[in-house]
N, C-alpha and C positions, 0 to 999 in steps of 0.2 A: 504493500500500500504506500510505496514511496517512489516518486518519479526518479528514474535512473539518470536523467539529465540535470534537473534542477534540485533534486534531492528533497523536494517538498512532499509532505505527507498529504495524501488525498483520501476522500471519504469512501468512494465507491469504485470498485473494479467491475466493469461490465461482465467479466467472466465469473464473478463471484456472487452475483445476485440474480434472482429469477426475472427481474424486470430489465436486465441488461443496462442498468443505470450507470452513468459516470457523472462526475461533478459538473462538467460543462453542459451535459444534457439537462440536469436538474435546473441549472440557472436559465437555460433557454426555455424550459417549460414554465418556470415562474414568470419570465418576461412575457411569454405569450399569454398566460392566464391573466396576468395583471394589466394587460394592455400597455406594455412598456412602462410599467411602474405607476399607472394611474390608479390602480386599486391594490389593496392588500388582499391576499388570498389565504385560505385556511390550509392546514395540513391535510385534511380530508380531500380537498379539491386538488391539491398536488398529487395525492395518492391516486385518485381516479385518473387524472391525466397521465400519470406515469404508467398506469397499468392498462391503458386503453388497448395497446397493441396485443396484450395477452388475452383480451376479452373479445376479440373478433369472432363473430358467430358465422357459421356456415361456409367459411373459406375452403374447407376441405370436403364438405358434404356432397356437392355435385359430382366431384371426381370420384369419391368413394362409391356413390350410388351407380355411376356409370360403369366403373370397373366391376362392381358387384353384379350388375345386370348381365354383362358379358360372361362373367364367371358362372352365373346360374345357367345361362344358355349352354355354355360349353359342358358344364357338369352334367346337366340333364341329358344332353346329346350323347355323351359318353356312356352314361348309365343305360339309356335306351338302346344304344348300339350293343352294349355288352349283354343286355337281357335278350335282345332279339337273336344274337348269334349263339349265345350259350356259354358253356364253360370255356370254350376256346378264346373267348374275348373277356375273360375274367379281369385281366389287367385294365381294360377300358372301364369296366364297372368300378374297379377300385379307384382309378384316377378321377372318375366322375364324382364319387363320394368324397374324395379329398377336396375337390374343387368346391363342393357345396359346404363342407365343414369349414374350409378356409374363408369362404364368403361370410358365413355367420360370425366367425371370430373377428374378421375385419370390421364388420358393421358394429359389433359390440365395442371393440377398442376405439373406433372412431367416435361413437356416441360418448364414451367415457372421457375421451380426450377433450371433446368440445365442452362437456359439462365442467371439466377441471379448469379449462381456460376461463370460463365465466366466474369461477370462484378463486382465481389466481391471487395469491398474496393478500390475505385479509387486511383490512385497515389497521387493526390492532397490532399486527406484526410490523407493518410499515412504520407506524408511529413509534412503537416501543423500541424497535431495533434499529431501523435504518435512519430515522431522524435522530435517534440518540447517538448513532455513530457520527452523523454530520455535526452535531453539537460538540462532540468530543474533539473533532478535528478543528472546527472553526469557532467554537465558543458560543455560537448562537444559531438559530434557524436561518435558512437562506433568506437573504434580504427580500422583503416583501411578503414573507410568510409569517402568519401569526397562529398562536395556539390558544388554549382555553384561559391562559393567564391574563389575556386582555380583558376578560369579563370582570376581573377584580377591580379594574379601574373605572368601570361604568357607574356613573352617579345616577341614582334613581330620582326622578323629579317627585316633589311632594304631591302634586296633582297631575298625574300623567294623562295625556290625551287618549291613550289606549295602552293596553297590555299586549305585548308581542310574545307569544309562547312558542318557543322552538326547542324541542327536547334534544336535538343534536347540538351538543356544546361546541363542536368545531364550527358548524355553520353559524351558530349564535355569535361566536368569536369573530367570524367573517363580517357579520352585520355590524357588530360593535366597532370593529377596527375601521370600517368605512363610514362611521358616523350616523347610522340610521337611527338608533334610539336618541342620540343627542340632538339630531336635526329636527326630529318630530316630537320630542318630549314624550318618549315611550318608556314604559317599564319593561325591560327585557328579562324574561324568566325562562327557565328550562324545565319546569314541572308544574303540575296543578297546584301543589302546595305554595309555590311562588306566586301564583295568581291570587290565591287567598290572602297572601301577605300584603298585597297592594291595597291601600285604603281607597274607598270610593267605589263607584260602579262603572268605571271606564270600560268600554268595549274590549273584548278579547279577540285577538287575531291569532289563529292557529296555523303555524307553518310546520309541515311534517313530511316525512318520506312516503313514498307509495309502497307501504308495507302494511301487514295486518294491524300492527299497533297504531301506526299513523292514521290509517283509514278509519279507525274507531275513536281516535283521540278527540275529535270535535264533539262527538256525541257524549263521550265521557265527561268532558268539560261542562257541557250543558246540563248533564245530570248532577254534577257536583255543585254547580252554581245556577240553580233554577232562577229563571227570570233575567239572567244576565245576557247581554247581547254578545253572541259568539259568532265569529265569521271564519269560515274555512278558507284559508288561502292556498290550499294544495300542499304537495303535488298529488294529483289524482293518477291512478294507474293508467287511465286512457291516454295520458300524455307520454307514456313510455311504451305501451304495448304496440308492437309492430311498427315502431317508428325507427326509420333508418338512423344508425349511429347512436341511438339512445343507449344500447348495450345494457339491458337490465341485468341485475345479479340473479343468481339462482342458488338456493340453499335447500335446507330441509323443509319438507312440507309442514305447514302449521297443524297443530293438533285439532281433532274433530270439534272440540268446544270453541276453538278460535274461528274455525270455518263457520260454525253455526252463528257465532256473533257477527261475522261479516255478512252472512245472509240476512241477519236482522238489520244491519245498516242498509243493505240493498232494498229491504222492504220500505225504507223511508225515502227511497229515490236517490240517495247519495252515492250509491254504487250500482253499476249494471251487473247483470248475471255474468257477462263475459269477464268483467273485472274481478268478480269473486272467484271465478274459475281460474283465472290467471294467478291470483294470489294463492289460491289453494294448491296450485301446482308448484309452489315454492319460489315463484318469481317475485322480485321486488325492484323498486326504482329508488335511487338515492339522490338527494339534493346536491350532493357533491358532483354529480354528473352534469348538472346544468351549468353552462358557461357562466363564470362569475358575474360578468357584466349583465347578462340576461337575468340571472337570479336577483341581482341588486335592483334592476329596473322593475322586475315583477313585484318584489316586496314593496318597493317605494310606491308603485301605483296603487297597490291595495291599501297601504297605510294612508295615502292621501285621500282615498275614497272614504275610508272608514273614519279616520280621525279628523280629516279636513272638511269634506263635503257632506258627511253623514248619510251615506247610502243606506237603504233599508237593510236590516240584519239578515234577511233571508235571501239577499242577492248573492248567488253563487259566483265564484271567480271563474267564469267560463272562458275569459279571454286573457288568462294570466301569461300566456306566452311561453309555456314550458316546451312547446313543440319545435323550437329551433335548436338544433344540435350542431356541434362543430364537425366540420368535415375532416377526414384524416389528412394529415399533412406533416410538416416538418416537426422538429423538436422531438 
């Protein structure tokens, strides 16, 4: 981990980490995410940007299916030939069977590999190990990157215009570092207990992931604070499902009782049946995947409507703009 020419220690060797990261690429990613330094970005946003290449979906599926189709035709042909001729063509029958077995194995391995890519390098691993390594070498996070420590410096107004609830502390840090709570006089909290601690009856804006917990969170807040104005700011699963370059994550399928709760949310009209099925299959979408400038503009627009112009509480954020995703490119 030392340059042979200048003898300076560096944080990442692309041969030694799953993301093939090196120090210059990390800096380029931060520069791209931050709009050349116009924004601060969170560790989770850097993580998702760094892992995009490992999350490509379907890149090998068409080729695998094409080769498998040829193998099936060849295998069945050999087996048919062997059966029709008899024992004299037993070798053809055996080769046909091998072709078919090999095809099944190839499909299973391909599916497992694609699923593994979608789960490549969890955020906790990236944050705890790779960012820790960077801080050991450089003494701080990459310039322009912030973590949860930013939240400690956010001063809560005595009479906030609204309460912004964001359970993801990394995204909350992103919003705080870019001045959203300060600019609009918001109380920024990360759990329902934090909402209760805010005096008054200011409206509550809920910003969440497209995951089982996030999709139930707005309803949970309304149950915990009856009569309180609560606005769902997204992100909804439909903003991620089948959207090019969105790259949803996939993990374990939620428990039956969680799926049942999601169906209850669907009964209120907040989720469609397709969204429930998508979540039940283990798919999720993360706020970290939304381009930082787009996420900031989305949250700002919702805050201005709720805290500034006072839109009705039941107006859904249908035009939040989560549907614009970055194209693959440099960095």
